[in-house]
C-alpha positions as CSV (number, residue, x, y, z in Angstrom):
1,M,96.6,83.5,106.6
2,I,97.7,81.6,103.5
3,T,96.8,84.7,102.2
4,S,98.7,87.4,104.3
5,F,101.4,84.8,103.6
6,L,101.7,84.9,100.3
7,I,100.8,89.0,99.9
8,A,104.5,89.4,102.2
9,I,106.0,86.9,100.5
10,G,104.5,88.3,97.0
11,L,105.8,92.5,98.8
12,N,109.8,90.7,99.7
13,F,110.6,90.0,96.1
14,D,111.9,92.8,94.9
15,T,113.1,93.8,98.6
16,F,115.2,90.7,98.4
17,S,116.4,91.6,95.3
18,V,118.6,95.1,96.5
19,S,118.9,93.0,99.7
20,V,121.6,90.6,97.8
21,V,122.9,93.7,96.0
22,E,123.9,95.3,98.8
23,G,125.1,92.5,100.2
24,S,126.9,91.5,97.5
25,Q,129.2,94.9,97.6
26,F,131.2,93.2,100.9
27,I,133.1,90.6,101.2
28,K,131.0,89.7,103.7
29,P,128.8,91.2,105.2
30,S,128.3,92.1,109.1
31,I,125.7,90.5,111.2
32,K,125.1,93.8,112.6
33,D,124.8,95.0,109.3
34,S,122.1,92.8,108.3
35,L,120.2,93.4,111.2
36,K,120.2,97.4,110.4
37,V,119.3,95.9,106.7
38,G,116.6,93.9,107.8
39,V,114.8,96.2,110.4
40,Y,114.8,98.8,108.0
41,F,113.4,96.9,105.0
42,G,110.6,95.4,107.5
43,I,109.7,98.3,109.5
44,G,109.1,100.6,106.4
45,Q,107.3,97.4,104.4
46,A,104.8,97.3,107.2
47,G,104.3,101.1,108.1
48,M,103.7,101.5,104.9
49,A,101.3,98.7,104.4
50,L,99.6,100.4,107.4
51,L,99.7,104.1,105.8
52,G,98.3,102.0,102.6
53,V,94.9,100.1,105.2
54,I,94.7,103.9,107.1
55,L,93.8,106.0,103.1
56,G,92.3,103.1,102.1
57,L,89.6,102.6,105.1
58,G,88.4,106.3,104.7
59,F,87.7,105.7,101.0
60,K,86.2,101.8,102.3
61,L,82.7,103.1,103.1
62,I,82.4,104.8,99.2
63,I,83.7,102.8,97.3
64,T,82.6,99.2,98.6
65,N,80.8,97.4,95.8
66,I,83.8,98.4,93.7
67,D,86.9,97.2,96.4
68,H,87.4,93.6,94.3
69,W,88.3,95.6,90.9
70,I,90.2,97.8,92.9
71,A,91.9,95.0,94.6
72,F,92.5,93.1,91.4
73,L,93.9,96.3,89.8
74,L,96.1,97.7,92.2
75,L,97.8,94.1,92.4
76,S,98.0,93.2,89.2
77,L,99.5,96.5,88.1
78,I,101.9,96.1,91.4
79,G,102.4,92.7,89.5
80,G,103.2,93.7,86.0
81,K,105.1,96.7,87.1
82,L,107.6,93.9,89.2
83,I,107.1,91.5,86.0
84,H,107.8,95.0,83.4
85,E,111.0,96.1,85.6
86,S,112.3,92.2,85.5
87,L,112.7,92.5,82.0
88,S,114.1,95.6,81.6
89,G,117.2,95.5,83.3
90,D,119.5,94.2,85.6
91,V,119.2,94.6,89.3
92,C,122.6,93.3,90.1
93,D,123.9,96.8,88.2
94,K,123.0,98.4,91.3
95,K,126.4,100.1,93.1
96,K,126.0,101.4,96.8
97,I,128.8,102.3,99.6
98,A,127.5,102.7,103.2
99,I,124.6,100.8,104.7
100,N,123.0,103.1,107.3
101,F,119.8,105.0,107.4
102,H,121.0,107.7,104.1
103,S,121.9,105.1,102.3
104,L,119.0,102.5,102.3
105,A,116.5,105.2,102.5
106,P,115.8,105.7,98.8
107,L,115.9,101.6,98.6
108,V,113.1,100.6,101.7
109,I,110.5,103.5,100.0
110,A,111.0,102.3,96.5
111,T,110.1,99.0,97.6
112,S,107.5,99.9,100.0
113,I,105.6,101.7,97.9
114,D,103.9,98.4,96.3
115,A,103.2,97.5,99.9
116,A,101.1,100.8,100.3
117,A,99.3,100.1,97.0
118,V,99.0,96.5,98.9
119,G,98.1,97.8,102.0
120,I,94.8,100.1,100.8
121,T,93.4,96.9,99.2
122,L,94.1,95.3,102.7
123,A,90.9,97.9,103.8
124,F,88.5,96.3,100.4
125,I,89.2,92.2,101.0
126,N,87.6,90.3,105.2
127,A,91.9,90.0,105.7
128,S,93.2,90.6,108.9
129,I,94.6,94.0,108.9
130,L,97.1,93.3,111.9
131,S,98.2,90.4,111.4
132,T,98.3,91.0,108.0
133,I,101.0,94.3,108.2
134,A,102.6,92.5,111.2
135,M,103.4,88.6,108.7
136,I,105.0,91.4,106.1
137,G,106.7,92.6,108.7
138,I,108.4,89.6,109.8
139,I,108.5,88.3,106.2
140,T,110.6,91.4,105.0
141,F,112.9,91.7,108.0
142,C,113.9,87.9,107.2
143,V,113.6,88.4,103.2
144,A,116.0,91.7,103.8
145,F,118.4,90.0,106.9
146,L,119.0,86.9,104.7
147,G,119.6,88.3,100.7
148,F,121.9,90.7,102.7
149,Y,124.3,88.9,104.6
150,E,124.3,85.8,101.5
151,G,124.2,88.6,99.0
152,Y,128.4,88.3,98.8
153,V,127.0,84.7,97.8
154,L,123.9,84.6,96.1
155,R,125.0,87.7,93.5
156,K,125.6,84.9,91.0
157,F,121.6,83.7,91.1
158,C,120.7,87.6,91.6
159,K,118.5,87.4,88.4
160,N,115.5,89.1,86.6
161,N,113.2,86.1,87.4
162,V,112.9,87.1,90.8
163,K,111.3,89.8,89.8
164,I,108.4,88.3,87.8
165,I,108.3,85.6,90.0
166,G,107.3,88.2,92.8
167,G,105.1,90.0,89.8
168,A,103.1,86.6,88.9
169,I,102.3,85.9,92.8
170,L,100.2,89.7,93.6
171,I,98.7,89.3,89.9
172,S,97.3,85.9,91.4
173,I,95.9,87.2,94.1
174,G,94.2,89.8,93.0
175,I,92.4,87.4,90.3
176,K,91.9,85.3,93.5
177,I,90.7,88.0,94.9
178,L,88.1,89.9,92.5
179,I,87.4,85.4,91.2
180,E,85.7,85.0,95.4
181,H,84.0,88.1,94.4
182,L,82.9,87.9,91.7
183,F,81.4,84.0,91.8
184,F,81.6,82.9,95.2
185,G,80.6,86.6,97.1
186,G,83.7,86.9,98.9
């Protein structure tokens, strides 16, 4: 359960950053808009993780001997991507106008691609798939809701450090999985 929680938290640093930016475009975001943002991001992130699991299960019998390497590489790539993005530009420079499905869909997809890759890794590790996907959806909902609602206050804190922390968490999980499999028969 701790691994599921850490995976969900690690996936949501970019969601939080994007939500803060979106919320910062309003004088004071409404609860209704905040709930909308939370639902869209929560369903998108959990759905992409499920899609990744389905794809991963299709390949499970073929590559079970290298699954820990796949998990390590995917999580490291995702984490590295987050760190690279944080060092190459400020996420706070984005501008948006309306809060609706059409305006949020590209952001939901962009922040959920990582969840699909993590979902693929879930098919290869000893984790409760459904509880992890549920945790990803719930944490994403909460993070997106709070980030959007408090975005106007938190804008001054919207720095690239948030993505560095998320990237480091995902890389750490990948290393943990690799060590467990190589040295402890995980």
